[in-house]
C-alpha positions, 0 to 999 in steps of 0.5 A: 686498694690501688687508689689508696696505694697511689694516693699514699705514694703521691703523699710521700713523694710530695712530702719528700721531694724537697729533701730528695732534690737537695740530696739527689741532685748534687749526687747525680751531678757529681756522678755525671761529672766523674763519668765524663771526666773518666771518659775524657781522661781515657780519650786524652790518653789515646789522643796523646799517643797519636798527636804530632810534635806540633800538636804536642806543643799546642797541648803543652801550652794548654797544660800551662793553663790553670788546673781548674780551667783545664778540668772545666774545658775537659768537662765541657768537651766530654759533654760535647762528645757525649751529646751524640752526633748532630746534623752538620748543617745545624752545627754550621748554622750555629757556628755562624750565629756564634761568630755573628755574635762575636764568639770565635772560640773553637769550643764555642759550640761545646760551651753553648750546649753546656750553658743551655744544659746548666741554665735548664737544670737550674731553672728546673730546680729553682721552679721546684723550690719556689713551688714548694715554698709558695704551695707546699700541698701542690699536686704532682701533676702541677709540679711536673708541668712547672718543672718541665716548663721551667726546663724548656724555658731555661734550655731555650733562653740562651738561644733567645739571648744569642738572637738579641746579641746578634740583632744588636751587633748587626744594628751597629754594623748597619750604622757603621758600614756606610762610614766604612764605605766612604773611608774605603773610597778615600783610601782607594783614591789615595792610592792605598791597597785594600789591605792597607785601607782595611787596616787604616779604616779599622783604626779610624772607627775603633772608637765609634764602632769597635765590633765592626773594627774587630771584623775588619782587622780579622779580614786584614789578618786573613789577607796577610795570611795569604787568603785572597781579597774577595774570599777574605771580604766574603768571610767578613760579610758572613761574620757580619750577616748583613745585606750591605756587607754581602753586596760589597763582597759580591761587588769586589768579586765581580770587579776582579772577574771583569776588571772594572775600576775599583774606585768607580765601583765603590763610589757607585755602590756607596751612592746606591747604599745611601739611596737605600738608606734614604728609602728605608728612612722614608719608609719608616716615616710613611709608616708612622701615622699607621703606628700612631692610630692605636695609642691615639685611639686608646689614650689621647682621644678619650682624654680629649673627650673627657676634657672637652665634654666634662665641663658641659656635662657638669654645667647641664647637671647643675642647671637641672638641679 
């Protein structure tokens, strides 16, 4: 009796899942949005009573934005507030990764989690609809596995995309940083200060390396705002996330501490960086024969063997007849 009841329930679920999805999913999303907007409105009222005059001016500037954008920002912030307390170290790591990807908005973490949630829901719904269209009689267990797998893939896909974006930007940073060092030596020897040199270099490399020029411009703005030179370069190095920039920040800090000549230090560091680039190029060249073994064995050698041995095999076969 229980087996019959269970099988009938499974049949009903399989038959009505498509209709239930199209009805229940929009209703659930609307309810979640309504609850989060109510909570956001309540928090906004409490925050509005406690903010200072400067924060009120900032709030008025935010109110000048379009209404749809304000609602979307409020929904994202409410979602971030309702995600619960997260590990501070994990938040710092994520913020650093977003900055290395060129995302400097103060709501970047909130938007990142919102995008992950939306993509996960869309991937789960799409997998459910496609599975129902391809195989209408699919079992509940297989359907659950597909939906859960699609949810996990959609949730972690933005992380993979973020890592690829960081790797692409860091490749540009590594290509352009030696040119920055050469221009820095020229600027220092010409008598320019580090702030003026960074601004001039940012203007010179804007066409070739726009993302690197953007980070240099941010460093000049930090210096003009009163931040020490070593701290500004260190912040830029953390935004870039490459070893060359971190070594450059350490070089400037040590030069300031011991009072060494900046031009000589930059020249020595630039020469050392060129040697490292040459060593990396030689390492790639030496590893090339090992990488060519597999394609040669699988594709080139069999083709050569067929070309060389086939005429002789055909001649032997004809002579035997």
